[in-house]
N, C-alpha and C positions, 0 to 999 in steps of 0.2 A: 505494499501500498504505502500511497507517496506521503511527503509529509504534510502534505495539506491536511488529509483527514487524521492523522496522529497528532495534532495539534490540535485538534475540537477533542478536547476532555474533560471539561468541566462536567456534561453530563453524565460521562464512564460510558457511554455506547461503543466506544471501540476495545472499553476490558470486555465487556460482555460477549464483544467478536471473537476476541481472543480465546474465549475457552472452545473456543472450536478448531483450534488452528491445525493442533495433532490430528485430526480429521482430513486434511488436505496437503497435499505437495505445496509448495511456497506458491507457484503461478496459479493452482486454482486458489489456494487462500485469498492471493490477491484479487479472482474473479468476485469470490464469493465476498468479500468484504463489500466488491464494489457494486454488486448488484443489489444486495440486501440494505444499505446505505441508501441508495439510487431509490429503494423501492419507498422506505421510509422519507426520503425529502424529496422528491420530483412529484410532479404533479402528473408527468405522462408515464406512462407503463412501456414505452417501446425500446429495445434494446438500443436500435441506433441512437436515439437521446440520450441511451445513459450512460452507452463509450464517448463523450466530449464531458464527462464530469470525473473529477477526478484523477486517476491514471489516465489520461488521454490515450487510445487504443482505436481498432480497428473493428469494427463493430461484428466482426466475423468471432473475434476472440470471445466475447463476452457471449455470443449467442451459440458458440462451440461448449460451453461450460455448462450451458442449460440443454444442451441436444446430443452430444456427442462424450465430451469429458467423463475418463472412466472413476469419478469419485462414487463414493458409496451413499448414497442414502441413508440406508437405514443406521449405518455408522452416525453419522449426523445425525438421526431422526433421537437413536438410543442416549445420544450425548444431550440430546435439547431431553428428553423424557425425564431424565437425571437431574438434570438442574431445575426442569418444574418443580418435583417430587423434595427435593430439600430444601429450594427455596420457598416453597408454596407451602406449610405447613398446616394450614386450616383448610385444605381441599379434601373435603370426605364425601362429595356426591357427585356423581357422574352424569351427563348431560350429553343425550342424543340425535342429532338430528341433521335431516338435509338442505342443504339451496340451489339452485338455478342459477348460473351464469349464462347471460342471455347473450347469443351469438345469431342475432336475426339475420345476419348478412354476410356471415360465416359461409363457406363453400368446402374446403379440404383439410378441415382442422377433423384430427382424429378423437373420436368418440362423440363424434356430435346425435344428439337425437331430440327427439322432441319430448316434453315432459311437462309436467302441472307445473306453473309457478305461481306461488305464494302471491306473489306482489301484483300480479293481472288479473288471478283468476282463472286462465286461461291456460292452455297449452302453448308454451312457445321454445323455439329452438335452442337449443345449449349445448352445457354440460351439466348434469346432475352431480353433485358432491357431496357424501356423505363425511359430518363433522361430529367428533367426541372431545369432549372438553370435560374440565372439571369446575365446578362451583367454589369460590373462594370469596369468605367474607370480607377480605380485604381487598383485593383486587376484581372481583365479580368474574364472569367468567374467564378461564382461562385457555386456550386450545390443547389441546394435547397432540390429537390425529385426527388425519383428514386423506379421504379416499374419493379419487374419481371411478364412478361407474362406469363401467366397458361395455357393459352386456356381453360379456365373456362366460357368460353361466353362472357365475356370481350375481345373487340377487342384493340389495340392499340390506336386507335384511344378514346375508351371509356374513357382508361387510362387518356390518356393527358388529355382529359376532366376536370374528376377529378381533376388531376393536377393540370391544371389552376385554378379552382374553390376555390381549398384551398391554392393556390397561394395566390390568389388576398384578402384574408382572412386576410393576415400576411403582404401582400407589394404591394400597387397599382402599376400595372405596367401597362401603357398605351398604350404601344406596344408589340408585340411577333412576334421573328423570326424562321419560321418554314421552312421545305426544302419540295419536293416534293410531300414525301409519306404523308405528314400530311396537304396536300394543298386540303383538300375537302372541302365542303359546311359543312360538319357537324360539323367540327372542326374550320373553320373559324367564322360560326354563333355563335359556345358558345361565341367566343374572342368576337365579335362586340354585342352581350348578355347583355357581362361583359363589357361597352362601353368604351372597350379597340380599338385598333386597329393591324392589321398586314401586315407584309412584306412575301411573300413567291413566291417559286419558282413551275410554273405548268409545267407538263409532254409534250410535244411536240403533243402530240393527245389530247389534251384538247379543248372542243369546245366551241369557243366565237365570240359574234357578232363584226364585227368590218368592218367599210364601208360598211354597210344593209347587210353584207354579213355573213352567220354563216358555219364555218370550220374549220378544225383545227388550231391551232396557228401556226405551223410548217408553214402551206400553206399561210398562210396570210404574213409570213415574207422573202415566194420568191418572192415577189410584193415590197419590201421594195429596194432602188434603192442607190447605193454607195455613192451618194451625201447627202442623207438624215440622213447620221450616224454623229454624233459627238464623238469625239475622245478626252477621258481624259487621265489622270495618276494616281493613286488611288494607295496608297502605293508604289511607285515606277514602278509600272505598267502600261502597258499601258489598256486602256479597250475602247468599243467604243459601243455606244447606238444608240437605236431610238425609244422614244417614244411618246407615243400616250392616247387614251384612248378608250376604250374598254366596250363591256357590257358579264358579263355571267350570264345563268340562277340560280335561286335559290341566285345568290349574286348582282346583279344591275351592275351598272356604277363601274369598276377600271380603275387605271392607271396602264398601261402596261407598261413595257420596253423591248425590246429586245435586249441583249447584249452579244458582243462577248468582250473574251482577248487574245490578240498579245502574240503567242506561238514565245518567241523570238529566243529558237532552231530550229525550222522549219520555221520561218521569214513569216507567213501565221497566220490569223485570227483563232482563234481555234473552239471551237463548242457553237454553240447558246442558249443561256439558255434564258427562258421567266420569268422576273419577275412582278408580279402583287403585287398590294397595292390599300387598301381603301382609303389612305390620296392620295387627286386626283390632290391634289397641289403641292407634295412633286417632288423636278426636280428628273431628270433621275439619274445623277450621286450621288446623295443622298441616292436613292432606293439601287444604287449597293455599296456603301459605307457601309448603314447600315444592308445588307443583310451579306457581308462579315464578320460580326461579329459571326456570328453563327458559325465560324471556332473554334472559344473557347470552345463551346463542345466537339468537336472532339479533342481539345490539353487535356482535362480532362480525355476522357474517354481513350487515350493513355498514360497517365501521372496515372494512374491509375492502369491500368493493369501493368506498366513496375516497378514502385515505389510500390504500395499499394494491389497488388493480387487482382487486380479486375476480372484476369484471369485465378488465378494457386489457387484458392481455390480446396478444395477436400471433403466438406459437401456433407453428402447425403440426410439428412433429409431437408424437406421444409422451416421449420421453422429458422432453421440455415442456410440456403442458402440466406435467404432473411435476416434474422439478420445482416450475415455477409455483405452483400452489402451494407447494411444500414449504416453500421460502417463505411465501406470505403468512401460514402459519406461524415459522420461526420468527418473522422479524414484530410481527403481532403478540407473539410470548417476550421476547424481550423489549417490546419496549413496555409491558405492563411489569417486566421485572425492572424495569428501569425508573419507572411510574412508582413502584414498591420501595426503592433507594430515595426519591424523590420527597415522599411523604412521609418517610421517618425522618428527614433533614428538616421540612420545610412544613410540614403537617397538613399540607394542601395536594389533594389529586385532581390531577387532569385527567383528559381525554385523549384518545387517540390522536385526535386532530391537534389540538395543542402540545402535545409529545413532539410531532411530527414539524408543526411550524420550529417549534423552541429548535430542534435538532438544526431544519435549516438556517434560521437566524445564527447558529452559531458557527457553522460553516459562512456564511456570510460574512462574520465577525473577524473570522480569520483569515479570508481573503483580504475584508481590507488593512487586517494588520501588516500584512505582508504587501500591501502596496507603494508602500514608499522605498520598498528594497525595489522594485522591477520599473521596466523602461512604461512609458505610454503607452507607445505602440502596443506591446504585449497586454496591458490592461484593459485597452479597448478590445482587443482580439478575447478575452477571456471572458469578459463583458456582456460580449455576445454569444459567445459559447452555453456559458452558465443561465443567459436569458430564453435562449433555445432548449438548452436540457434539463431547466429546473420549472 
């Protein structure tokens, strides 16, 4: 890495990157530092622009780092997992979900498909990405694993099961929170088989036994009387719930919570949701509180798309795409660890966007400090390149 980056030390960014130094050869580590730093400070996600920053090089060199270079993602991933396990000590809850990286105009990218988009509420073209992370009271959602759905015979549930098994080797998680898409017996049994528990939402057409009758859960909901609901306030929002025990084939006895959120704008109770957990003694309010933590993974997807190029990459090669997505996860996790250090020093928590801006400001500051040592012509050229790349 060049002198410019290594002089940006105030935030400790390069100290975090140096933890991965022995995972690469010297040229590979140079490209790793440049790619991850550019991902954090540049508003663009194109390798052509990134090649103009820091250690200037031809874009093919940086492109090869993603598509051809023989560095081992598994080794880097293991180092990251151990780092998270060591630094994020209050993580005891796993969260799994998927997101769509929209690629409406792409033609030759690997693994493109048509998937349902939670953003547009319809089917869109793009990459479907399964994400696994942990919840920390201090840091919020911390991404731990990420896989591109390839339609290679493995379902998203298979990918999620493999993620759970891998994560448990690094971080023992007693509880998993997952949404209704993953609330199938295959995945829930996997969680139970690893001696962990789950809280999930089931779809309205899920069959279960309640009061000796087997029918859709939405049919059972029709028999709940108004007086049977308990009204609570969670995060300044009003909810009501009805809690009971039920039986689901393949899962056994479960703790079932019917719940609705109060829609202030409409002055009425909203859509009914059906939460289940295998922790039979867990109170209904606590079931809702814990399930709401799942929103942290949506924040990760949103911030990674907005600030780290999680949706705007242009690589076509399958290895390049997978490496790029993995580095997004790595950069996001390192920014959280950077935030952790700052919070302990200043007691102030920053957003991912604010951290990216602060890193960028430090780089500009370093350049300005060095300006008196360079010729005007060089400085003008450098300013043009920065304007293009950042």
